[in-house]
C-alpha positions in Angstrom: 0.0 0.0 0.0 2.9 2.4 0.7 4.1 1.7 -2.8 0.7 2.4 -4.2 0.5 5.8 -2.3 4.0 6.6 -3.6 2.9 6.0 -7.2 -0.1 8.3 -6.7 2.0 11.1 -5.2 5.1 11.0 -7.4 3.5 12.7 -10.4 2.3 15.5 -8.1 5.8 16.0 -6.7 7.4 16.1 -10.2 4.8 18.7 -11.3 5.5 20.9 -8.4 9.3 20.6 -8.9 8.9 21.6 -12.5 6.8 24.6 -11.6 3.7 23.4 -13.3 0.3 24.9 -12.4 -1.5 22.9 -9.7 -4.4 20.8 -10.9 -7.7 21.5 -9.3 -9.0 18.3 -7.6 -12.6 18.1 -6.4 -12.9 17.8 -2.6 -15.2 14.7 -2.8 -15.3 11.3 -1.3 -14.9 9.8 -4.8 -11.5 11.4 -5.0 -10.5 10.5 -1.4 -11.3 6.7 -1.9 -9.1 6.4 -5.0 -6.5 4.4 -3.1 -9.4 1.9 -2.3 -10.6 1.5 -5.8 -7.0 0.9 -7.0 -7.4 -2.6 -5.6 -11.2 -3.0 -5.3 -11.9 -2.0 -8.9 -13.6 1.0 -10.5 -16.1 2.6 -8.1 -15.6 -0.4 -5.8 -17.4 -2.9 -8.1 -14.4 -5.3 -8.0 -12.2 -6.3 -10.9 -10.7 -9.6 -12.1 -8.7 -10.3 -9.0 -10.9 -12.5 -6.8 -9.0 -11.6 -3.7 -10.5 -8.1 -3.5 -14.2 -8.0 -2.8 -16.9 -5.8 -4.2 -17.6 -2.7 -2.0 -20.4 -1.1 -4.0 -23.9 -1.5 -2.6 -22.9 -3.4 0.6 -24.7 -2.3 3.8 -23.2 0.7 5.4 -22.9 -0.8 8.9 -21.2 -3.9 7.5 -18.6 -1.8 5.6 -18.0 0.4 8.7 -17.5 -2.7 10.9 -15.0 -4.2 8.4 -13.0 -1.0 8.2 -12.8 -0.9 12.0 -11.8 -4.5 12.1 -8.9 -3.9 9.8 -7.8 -0.8 11.6 -8.0 -2.5 15.0 -6.4 -5.8 13.9 -9.3 -8.2 14.0 -8.8 -8.7 10.3 -5.2 -9.4 9.3 -4.2 -7.6 6.2 -1.3 -5.2 6.5 -2.0 -2.9 3.5 -5.6 -2.2 4.8 -4.3 -1.7 8.4 -1.7 0.9 7.2 -4.3 2.7 5.0 -6.8 3.0 7.9 -4.6 3.3 11.0 -5.0 7.1 11.4 -8.6 7.5 10.3 -11.4 8.3 12.8 -14.7 6.4 13.2 -16.5 9.3 11.7 -14.4 9.2 8.5 -14.7 5.5 8.2 -18.5 5.9 8.4 -18.4 8.4 5.6 -16.3 6.1 3.5 -18.8 3.2 4.2 -21.7 5.4 3.3 -20.2 6.4 0.0 -19.7 2.8 -1.2 -23.0 1.6 0.3 -24.9 4.2 -1.8 -23.4 3.0 -5.1 -25.8 1.0 -7.3 -23.7 -0.7 -10.0 -24.0 -3.8 -12.2 -22.9 -7.2 -10.9 -20.7 -9.6 -12.8 -22.1 -12.7 -14.4 -22.4 -15.9 -12.3 -19.5 -18.3 -12.4 -20.0 -21.8 -13.7 -20.0 -24.3 -10.8 -17.5 -27.1 -11.6 -18.7 -29.2 -8.7 -20.5 -32.5 -8.4 -24.3 -32.2 -8.5 -24.7 -34.0 -5.1 -22.3 -31.6 -3.4 -24.1 -28.6 -5.0 -27.4 -30.0 -3.7 -26.0 -30.3 -0.2 -24.7 -26.7 -0.5 -28.2 -25.5 -1.5 -29.7 -27.2 1.5 -27.1 -25.6 3.8 -27.7 -22.2 2.4 -31.5 -22.4 2.4 -32.3 -24.7 5.3 -29.2 -25.0 7.4 -28.4 -28.2 9.3 -30.5 -28.5 12.5 -28.6 -31.6 13.7 -25.5 -29.4 14.0 -27.4 -26.3 15.0 -26.2 -24.6 11.8 -28.6 -21.9 10.7 -29.4 -21.3 7.1 -27.6 -18.5 5.3 -30.9 -17.0 4.3 -31.8 -16.6 8.0 -29.3 -13.7 8.3 -28.3 -12.8 4.8 -31.8 -12.4 3.5 -34.2 -14.5 1.4 -32.5 -13.3 -1.8 -29.0 -13.5 -0.2 -28.4 -9.9 -0.9 -27.7 -9.0 2.8 -29.7 -7.2 5.5 -29.2 -3.6 6.3 -27.3 -2.2 8.1 -24.8 -4.9 9.2 -25.1 -8.1 7.2 -23.5 -8.4 3.7 -24.9 -10.0 0.5 -23.4 -13.3 -0.6 -24.2 -13.2 -4.3 -22.0 -11.6 -6.9 -18.8 -12.6 -5.1 -16.1 -14.8 -6.7 -15.9 -18.4 -5.6 -12.3 -18.1 -4.5 -13.0 -15.0 -2.4 -15.8 -16.9 -0.5 -13.5 -19.8 0.0 -10.8 -17.6 1.4 -13.1 -15.9 3.9 -14.3 -19.2 5.3 -10.6 -20.2 5.6 -9.9 -16.9 7.4 -12.7 -17.5 9.9 -11.5 -21.1 10.5 -7.9 -20.1 11.1 -8.5 -16.8 13.0 -7.2 -14.5 10.3 -10.6 -13.0 10.0 -12.4 -12.1 13.2 -15.3 -9.9 14.3 -16.7 -8.6 17.5 -17.4 -11.3 20.1 -19.3 -13.5 19.9 -18.0 -14.2 16.4 -20.9 -16.1 14.9 -19.4 -16.6 11.5 -16.3 -18.2 13.0 -18.5 -20.6 14.9 -20.3 -21.6 11.7 -17.2 -21.9 9.6 -15.5 -24.2 12.1 -18.4 -26.6 11.9 -18.3 -27.0 8.1 -16.0 -29.5 6.4 -13.6 -28.4 3.6 -15.9 -30.1 1.1 -18.9 -28.3 2.3 -17.1 -24.9 2.2 -16.0 -25.5 -1.3 -19.5 -26.6 -2.4 -21.2 -23.6 -0.7 -18.7 -21.2 -2.3 -19.3 -22.8 -5.8 -23.1 -22.7 -5.3 -23.2 -19.1 -4.2 -20.9 -17.9 -7.0 -23.1 -19.7 -9.6 -26.3 -17.9 -8.6 -27.5 -14.9 -10.6 -28.0 -11.6 -8.8 -31.7 -10.7 -8.8 -32.2 -7.6 -10.9 -32.9 -4.3 -9.1 -32.4 -5.7 -5.6 -30.2 -4.7 -2.7 -30.0 -5.5 1.0 -33.2 -6.3 2.8 -34.3 -3.5 5.1 -34.7 -5.7 8.1 -34.3 -9.2 9.5 -37.3 -11.5 9.3 -36.9 -12.1 13.1 -34.2 -12.5 15.7 -30.9 -13.8 14.6 -30.5 -17.5 15.0 -27.1 -16.9 16.7 -25.7 -14.1 18.8 -23.3 -12.0 16.6 -21.2 -9.3 18.2 -21.1 -7.2 15.0 -24.9 -7.2 14.6 -27.5 -5.5 16.8 -30.5 -7.8 17.3 -33.9 -6.3 16.6 
C-alpha cells in the first residue's frame, strides 16, 4: 500500500518541482477513496482479482465494521491496516456510506464445476441449514435473496468463488475475526472443507436478482448471537 501511495504522489511531486500549475482536484469522497478502488476495482465494483471483494452496494454498517476490524487488527491484512490506522470512526463511516450508496451492475455468475450431489448439499445448507449441527441457514441472516440485510449483514451473491472460500478459511484459522461472539467463525469451524468448497461454488453460480439490494430488516431474531450485529 505504501508503494501504491508513492505512485499516486510522485506525479504531483514532479509537477510541483517543474513549476507546473497545480491541478484542481474536487474535494469529494470519490477522490478520497481512489486508493481503495485501485485494488477493489472502479467505483468499488471489483475487478478480475478474486482476492479483492466488491464494496459497492454493501450495507453501510457492515462496511464500517470491516474498516474498523482492519484498523484494529481483528482482520489481518497489512495494507488495509496501514491505510486506515489514522482514520477516525466518523471518517470510516463516511467512506462506508459512499460505497453503500453506489448501485452498479454485478458480474455474471460463475460456472459451478462441482459434483451435483455436493451442490445440492450446499443448496440445503444455504436455504435450510443443518438442525442436527445447529447450523442456521444462510438466508436466516443474509436475507431470502441472499443480498444482505441492512445495516450490518452483507450479501453473498455476486462474489467470486475463490473469495468466498478464502473468507471461510480466514474464519476457520482466525485471520478474519469480528466482535465477540464471532458467529461466522463458529459456523465456519463446523463446516467441512468439502462443504465450504461446495457452498462457495453454489453461491458464486447464482445470478444476482435484478434491481435488488440488501433487505431493510431481518425477518426475526438472529439464530445466533453476533457481536457485530445489533439484534432487533
